[in-house]
C-alpha positions in Angstrom: 78.8 93.1 48.1 79.1 93.4 44.3 78.6 97.2 43.0 75.2 97.6 41.2 75.2 97.3 37.6 72.7 99.0 34.9 71.4 96.5 32.4 69.3 97.2 29.3 67.0 94.3 28.4 65.7 93.7 24.7 62.6 91.5 25.0 59.8 90.5 22.6 56.5 91.3 24.3 55.3 92.1 28.0 53.8 88.9 29.4 50.6 90.6 30.4 49.8 91.5 27.0 51.1 88.3 24.9 51.6 85.4 27.4 54.5 82.9 26.4 57.3 81.2 27.8 59.8 83.8 26.7 57.9 86.6 27.8 57.2 85.4 31.3 60.9 84.7 31.7 61.5 88.3 30.6 59.0 89.6 33.1 60.4 87.5 36.0 63.7 88.7 35.4 62.7 92.4 35.0 61.0 92.1 38.4 63.5 90.0 40.2 67.0 91.2 39.0 66.9 94.5 40.9 67.1 92.5 44.2 70.3 91.0 42.9 72.0 94.5 42.3 71.1 94.6 38.7 69.1 97.7 37.7 66.7 97.1 34.7 65.6 99.2 31.8 63.8 97.4 29.0 62.1 97.5 25.6 59.5 95.3 23.9 57.0 95.4 21.3 53.6 96.3 23.0 51.1 98.9 23.9 51.5 102.3 25.8 50.3 100.4 28.9 53.6 98.3 29.2 55.6 101.2 31.0 52.9 101.2 34.0 52.4 97.5 33.9 56.2 97.0 34.3 56.5 99.4 37.2 58.2 101.9 34.9 61.1 99.5 34.0 60.0 98.6 30.4 58.9 100.7 27.6 57.2 99.7 24.3 59.1 100.7 21.1 56.0 99.8 18.7 52.7 98.0 18.8 53.2 94.3 18.5 51.0 94.0 15.5 52.3 96.8 13.6 54.3 96.3 10.3 57.9 94.8 10.7 59.5 98.1 9.4 58.0 100.3 12.1 58.9 97.8 14.7 62.5 97.6 13.7 62.8 101.2 13.4 61.0 101.7 16.7 63.4 99.4 18.6 66.6 101.0 17.1 65.1 104.5 18.0 64.3 103.8 21.5 67.4 101.8 22.3 69.4 105.0 20.9 67.3 107.2 23.2 67.9 105.0 26.2 71.7 104.8 25.6 71.8 108.6 25.3 70.1 108.9 28.7 72.4 106.5 30.4 74.9 104.2 28.9 74.3 100.6 30.4 76.9 98.3 31.9 75.5 95.4 30.0 72.9 94.8 27.1 70.7 91.5 27.6 68.9 90.3 24.3 66.2 87.8 24.8 64.8 88.0 21.1 67.1 88.0 18.1 64.7 89.9 15.7 64.5 92.9 18.0 68.3 92.7 18.8 69.1 93.1 15.2 68.1 96.9 14.7 70.3 97.8 17.9 73.4 96.6 16.1 76.0 99.5 16.5 74.0 101.3 19.1 75.8 99.7 22.0 79.4 99.3 20.6 81.7 99.1 23.4 79.1 97.6 25.8 79.1 93.8 26.7 76.1 91.7 25.5 74.7 88.7 27.0 72.3 86.6 24.8 69.4 84.8 26.5 69.1 81.9 24.1 65.6 80.5 24.5 65.2 78.5 21.5 66.1 78.3 17.7 63.7 81.0 16.4 64.2 79.8 12.8 63.6 76.0 13.6 60.8 76.6 15.8 58.8 78.6 13.5 59.6 76.4 10.4 57.1 73.4 11.3 54.4 76.0 12.2 54.0 77.3 8.8 57.4 78.9 7.8 58.9 78.3 4.4 62.5 77.6 3.5 63.3 81.2 2.7 61.8 82.6 5.8 63.7 80.1 7.8 67.1 80.9 6.2 66.6 84.6 6.9 65.6 84.0 10.4 68.6 81.7 11.0 71.0 84.4 9.6 69.5 87.0 11.8 70.0 84.8 14.8 73.8 84.1 13.9 74.3 87.7 13.4 73.1 88.5 16.9 74.8 85.5 18.7 78.1 86.4 17.2 78.1 89.6 19.2 77.6 87.9 22.5 80.1 88.2 25.3 78.2 85.4 27.3 75.3 83.3 26.3 72.5 81.9 28.7 70.9 78.7 27.8 68.1 77.0 29.9 69.5 73.5 29.5 72.5 71.2 28.2 70.3 70.3 25.4 70.1 74.0 24.1 73.6 74.5 24.8 74.5 71.9 22.5 72.3 73.5 19.7 73.8 76.9 20.3 77.3 75.4 20.0 76.8 73.1 17.1 74.4 74.9 15.0 75.1 78.4 15.7 79.0 77.9 16.2 79.1 79.7 19.6 82.2 78.7 21.5 81.4 76.5 24.3 83.4 78.6 27.0 80.9 81.4 26.4 78.0 79.3 27.1 76.4 79.3 30.7 73.4 76.9 31.6 70.8 78.8 33.7 67.4 77.2 34.1 64.0 78.9 33.6 62.2 80.3 36.4 58.8 81.4 37.7 57.4 83.2 40.7 56.9 80.3 42.8 54.6 82.1 45.2 52.4 82.9 42.2 51.7 79.1 41.7 52.0 77.8 45.4 48.6 78.5 46.5 48.7 76.1 49.2 45.2 74.7 48.1 44.1 71.2 48.5 43.1 69.4 45.2 39.5 69.2 46.6 39.4 73.1 47.1 40.9 73.9 43.7 38.4 71.7 42.0 35.6 73.2 44.1 36.7 76.7 42.9 36.8 75.7 39.3 33.6 73.7 39.3 35.1 70.5 38.0 34.2 66.9 39.1 35.8 65.8 42.5 35.4 62.4 41.5 37.3 61.9 38.4 41.3 61.5 37.8 42.1 64.9 36.0 45.2 65.3 33.7 46.2 68.9 32.6 48.1 70.1 29.7 48.7 73.7 29.0 50.4 74.3 25.5 50.4 76.3 22.4 48.4 74.0 19.9 51.1 73.6 17.3 52.8 70.5 16.0 55.9 70.2 17.9 53.9 70.2 21.2 52.8 66.7 20.6 49.1 67.1 21.5 48.1 64.7 18.9 50.1 62.0 20.6 48.4 62.9 23.9 45.0 62.8 22.4 45.8 59.3 20.9 47.1 58.2 24.2 44.0 59.0 25.9 42.2 56.3 23.8 44.4 53.9 25.7 44.1 55.6 29.0 40.3 55.4 28.7 40.4 51.7 28.5 42.3 51.3 31.9 40.9 54.3 33.7 37.3 54.8 32.4 36.5 57.9 34.1 39.7 59.9 33.2 39.6 63.4 32.0 42.1 65.3 30.1 41.9 69.2 30.3 43.9 71.2 27.6 44.6 74.8 27.8 45.9 76.9 25.0 45.2 78.1 21.4 46.7 77.5 18.3 46.3 76.5 14.5 45.9 72.7 15.3 42.8 73.2 17.4 40.2 72.2 14.6 42.3 68.9 13.8 42.6 68.2 17.5 38.9 68.5 18.1 38.4 66.2 15.1 40.8 63.7 16.5 38.9 63.7 19.9 35.7 63.2 18.0 36.9 60.4 15.7 38.3 58.3 18.8 35.0 58.8 20.9 36.8 61.0 23.6 34.3 63.8 23.6 33.6 62.9 27.4 37.3 62.5 28.3 38.9 65.5 26.6 38.0 69.1 27.4 39.4 72.1 25.5 39.7 75.3 27.7 41.1 77.6 25.1 43.2 80.6 26.6 43.4 80.3 30.5 44.4 83.7 32.2 47.5 83.5 34.2 45.5 84.3 37.5 43.6 80.9 36.9 46.6 78.6 35.9 47.5 77.8 39.5 44.0 76.7 40.2 44.1 74.2 37.1 47.5 72.9 38.0 46.4 72.5 41.6 43.2 70.9 40.5 45.0 68.1 38.3 46.4 64.7 39.5 49.1 64.9 36.8 50.4 67.5 34.2 51.6 66.0 31.0 54.3 67.7 28.6 54.2 65.5 25.6 56.6 67.6 23.4 58.0 66.0 20.3 60.7 68.6 19.3 62.6 71.8 20.3 61.9 72.1 24.0 64.8 73.9 25.8 63.2 73.7 29.2 59.4 73.8 29.5 58.2 76.4 32.0 54.9 74.6 32.4 57.0 71.7 34.2 58.0 74.2 37.0 54.6 75.9 37.0 53.0 72.5 37.8 55.7 71.5 40.3 55.3 74.8 42.1 51.6 74.2 42.4 52.4 70.9 44.0 51.3 68.6 41.0 53.7 66.1 39.5 54.4 66.2 35.8 55.2 63.7 33.1 57.5 64.8 30.4 58.7 63.1 27.2 62.5 62.7 26.9 62.8 65.7 24.6 65.3 68.7 24.7 65.7 69.9 28.3 62.6 68.4 29.8 64.4 65.6 31.6 67.1 68.0 32.9 64.3 70.0 34.5 62.5 67.1 36.2 64.6 64.0 36.6 66.6 65.3 39.6 63.2 65.2 41.5 62.2 61.8 40.4 63.4 59.9 37.2 59.7 58.5 36.9 58.7 61.8 35.8 60.4 61.2 32.4 58.6 58.8 30.1 60.5 56.3 28.3 59.9 57.7 24.9 57.5 60.0 23.0 54.6 58.7 21.1 51.0 57.7 22.2 52.0 54.2 23.4 54.7 55.4 26.0 52.6 58.5 26.8 49.5 56.4 27.5 51.4 53.7 29.5 53.0 56.3 31.8 49.7 57.9 32.4 48.1 54.8 33.3 50.8 53.9 35.6 50.8 57.3 37.2 46.9 57.1 37.8 47.2 53.6 39.1 49.9 54.4 41.5 52.5 52.1 40.1 54.7 54.8 38.7 56.6 56.5 41.8 55.6 60.2 41.6 56.7 62.7 44.1 54.0 64.3 46.5 52.7 67.7 46.5 55.3 68.9 49.2 58.2 67.4 47.4 57.1 69.1 44.1 56.8 72.6 45.8 60.1 72.3 47.7 62.0 71.3 44.6 60.5 74.2 42.5 61.3 76.6 45.2 64.8 75.5 45.7 65.9 75.4 42.1 63.6 77.5 40.0 62.1 80.3 42.0 62.7 83.7 40.2 65.0 84.9 43.1 67.4 81.8 42.8 67.6 82.1 39.1 67.9 85.9 38.9 71.0 85.4 41.2 72.6 83.2 38.7 71.6 85.5 35.7 73.3 88.4 37.7 76.4 86.4 38.1 76.8 85.8 34.3 76.0 89.5 33.6 79.1 90.5 36.1 81.1 87.8 34.4 80.4 89.5 30.8 81.4 92.8 32.1 84.6 91.5 33.7 85.5 89.6 30.4 84.7 92.4 28.0 
């Protein structure tokens, strides 16, 4: 049995306050690492309620909407206080911006960098300008250079970390994303899930949960629905999520006469997400760029619903071992539309609910992934 180690986790937000893929992963690890012999203390930007919500494991150093200066100073101040209270065996950083002000605080302590995406590149197509992009890239490189080990979600992101950020390949370890499978595996039939939500029992339903921004490919999915409607006239696409593209997407739906075939839910609370996944025939992830893993893929599989993904980034790595038919031939509305039509007509071989759930539980449950993360932490300590 390995001796327990003490970790300090530097996150972005607490998932219950600002839901997002990075924040869900942070929460899942905070809650599951102790069972793997890794004690957890953490810091994030958030409200005073974070400490109670995290069971006393995580503290907020500043409000998430406060000015940048106070946030950075708060991160450094809290990190220093936590180190004085007890020097950690390893520091794990999940978000480069909030790791920067802790530089020098943890000298002599091994660091593990959780690389969940190129922050500079992800922000640029969503409104960032070249100067901001350059500053963010510089901050990332500064943080990543100090890593003893680096955890990436997929080979695709391992390649980005190595080629764009010049992190030596021998320091990079691939550990997939994770969810609490029990949260999504409700054991409900499609009929009962739809009954709970009040959605039609007699229509094929597609589900997509994404932030409504360019790189998520929602425009392609809406365009694909024009094709799908011709082949499956009663089809319904339900889109969950918010973002700056919503007005344009609604206009796109109207322009294509899809008002009765595409529904926007807006923000869906985490407690309701498993119902929506369970109610759907198929989940669609139409990403066009910068997808390291896609937690929505395993959320859907854990709920028993197959998921069609574009061949972008780490998406194929997440689902192809279950069935190669879950990976579309390419991006773009033609390929997405054709794949959906084949799935709804039964000519594309998709795994059943039991196979989806079993695959998610075996490979992506948070207990399985936390054990791998703990192994990397111990490796970093031994190598330091």
